[in-house]
N, C-alpha and C positions, 0 to 999 in steps of 0.2 A: 427622551433620547437614551438615557442610561439604561432604563428598563428594556428598551428595544434592543440595545446592544447586548445586554445580558442574556435575553431570550434567544437572540440570534447565535450567541456564542455557544449556548447549550445545544442548540440544534446542530451547529457545525461540528462540535465535538462528538455528538452521538452519530452523525452521519459518517464522519471520518474514521472513528474507532470501531464502529459496528457495521460497516458496510462489508458484506461477505464477498470480497473480491479476492484475487490472486494473492495480494500481499497479506491479507488477513490469515489465510490458511498456511501460507509459508512461514508466518511469524509463529503461529501455534506449533507447527511442525518443528521449527528450529528450536523453540523453547523446550519442547519435549525431548528432542533428540540430543541437542548439544548444550542445553542449560540456559540459565538466566542471562549470563554475559553475552553469549552469542545472539540470543534473541533480542537483547537490548540494542546491540549494534545494528541489527537488521531493522529494528524499530526506528533508530536514528536515520538510517538510510531512507526509510519511508517518509518520515517527517521532513527530511531535507528535500525530498522530491516534491512533497506538498508545498513547501516554501517556494521552490523554483517555479513550479506550475502557477502558484498564486501570484508571484511576481510578474511572470509573463502575462497572465490574464489582466492584472492591474494595468500594465503598460498598454496592452491591446485595447482595453476599455478606455483608457486615457487618450489614446490616438484614434479611437473610433474604428478599430480594425477587427472587432470581434466577428465580423463576417468570415474571417479566415477559418474560424473554428466551425462555423455553421456551413462552410462551403462543402457541398456534397462530394466533390472529387477529393478534397483533402481528407475528409472523414473516411472515405472509402479506402484510400491508400493507407492511412495510418491504422485503420481497423484491421485490414488484411495483414499488414506487416506485423502488427502486435499479435494477431491470432497465430501466425506461423511461429513467431518466437516463443509464445506461451506453450504451444504444443511441444516445441523442441525442449523448452525448459522442463515441462512436466514429464517428458520421457526419461529424463535423468533419474527421476524418483523411482521408476521401475527397475532401473539398472543397479541402483545401489544395494550392496549386501546389507543384511541385517547386522547392526552392531551388537556385540555381546556385552552383557552387563558385568561380566567378570572383572573384578578390579585388577587382575593380573594382565588383562589385555589392554593395550594402549589404544584409546579412542582418539582418532584424529579430529581435532577441532578446527573448523574453518577459520581462516585469518580474519582480522578486523576489516581489512579493505574488501575482502570477498563478501562479508555480510553487509557492509555498507552499500556496496555496488548492487548486491542482490536486491535489497530493499528499494533502493532508488530506481533500479531497472523495472522491477515488477510493478511498482506504483505508477511510474511515468508512462508505461506502455498501455495502461488501462484508459481507454477513451472516456469511460464514465468519470474518471477523476478530473479530466479537463472540463467536462460539462458541469460537474458538481462545483468546481471552483468558479466557473463562469456564473453560476447561480449565486454562489456565496458572495462574490465580489459585487455583483449587480445588486444584491439584496441590501448591502450595507453602504454602498458608495454614496448614495444620497444622504444617509444619516451622517456620514463623515464628511459631507460637503465636497465630495469628489477629490479630497486631498490625498495625494500619493503617500505623503509622510504619515498622515493619520491612519491610512489603511495599512501601511507596512507595520506600524506600531501595534495596531489592533490585531492584525493577523499573526504577528509574531507572538503576542501574548496567548492568543487562542491556540496556536500550534505548540506553545510550551505546555499548555494544559493537555493537549492531545498526546504529547510525548509522555507525560506522566501516566496517562491511562494505558498507553502502549507498553510502558515498563511494567505496569500492573498485569497486563496480559501475558507478557513474557514470564513474569514471576509465577503466575498461576499455572501456565503451561509447564514450567520447570517442576513444580510440585507434583504434577501428574506423572512425571517420569518415574517417581518412586513406586508407583503401583502398576506400571505397565510391564508386561512380559515382552520377550523378543517377538512373539507371535503378534501381540497387539501392536508393537512398534512397526512391524512389517505391514500390518493393516493400515496404520497411520500414514506411512510412506506411500502406500498404494492409493489410498483415498486422496491424499494431497496431490499426487501426480495425476490421478484421474480427473480431479476437479480443475486443475490447470489446463489439461488437454480439452476438457469440456468448454471452459472459458474461451480457449483459443478457437475451437470449432464454432462456437456461437458468434464470436466476433467475425470470423470469416463469412459465415452464412449470412449474418445480418448486413454486412457491408458489401458483400459480393452480389447477393441475390435481391 
C-alpha cells in the first residue's frame, strides 16, 4: 500500500508540475517578468485550484456523479467557454508594452490577489485538469478505502509537494530574468500569448467540431 501511494504521488507530482498547459507558461512568464514573489503567488493560485478541483472530484466520486464530467454536453460547453476566455486572456500579452530594465524606471508589479486569481483562473478553466484529477482520484480511491478523509489528507500532502516544485519553477524563471534583454522579453510575452490563444483555439475546435 505504501509503495503504491509513493509511486502514485510521484506520478501525480510530475503530471501536475510538468503538464505544459496555460498555467505552466503563465508561471514561467510571470517569474521572468515580475520575479520570484509574483510567480510564487501565481503558483499558489494554481495549487489552490488543484485542491478545489480535487475536492469536487472526490465528492463526485463519493456520490457516484462522475458522469457529469463525462457528459458530452457539459464538456462541450465548458470547453468552448474555456477556449474563448483563454483567447481573450492570451490577447493581453500582445498588448502589453515591453518593460524596461532600467532601475530608474518603476516597474508595476501585479497585486497578490491578481496573481492568485490568475493562477486559479487559468488552471480551473483547463478541462484537462479536471480529467487528470478524475484519473488521480480514481487511481488512489481504492487504495485509501474510498475514505474522503484519507483522500483529503493524501492529496493535501501531495499538493504540498507540488507547491514546492512550483516555487522552484518560479525561482528558476526569475534567474532567467538576469540574462534576458528587452527584445527577448518581448519574445517571451509574444510566445506566452500565442500559446494561450492556441490552447483556446484547440479547445474550441475539439469541443465544437
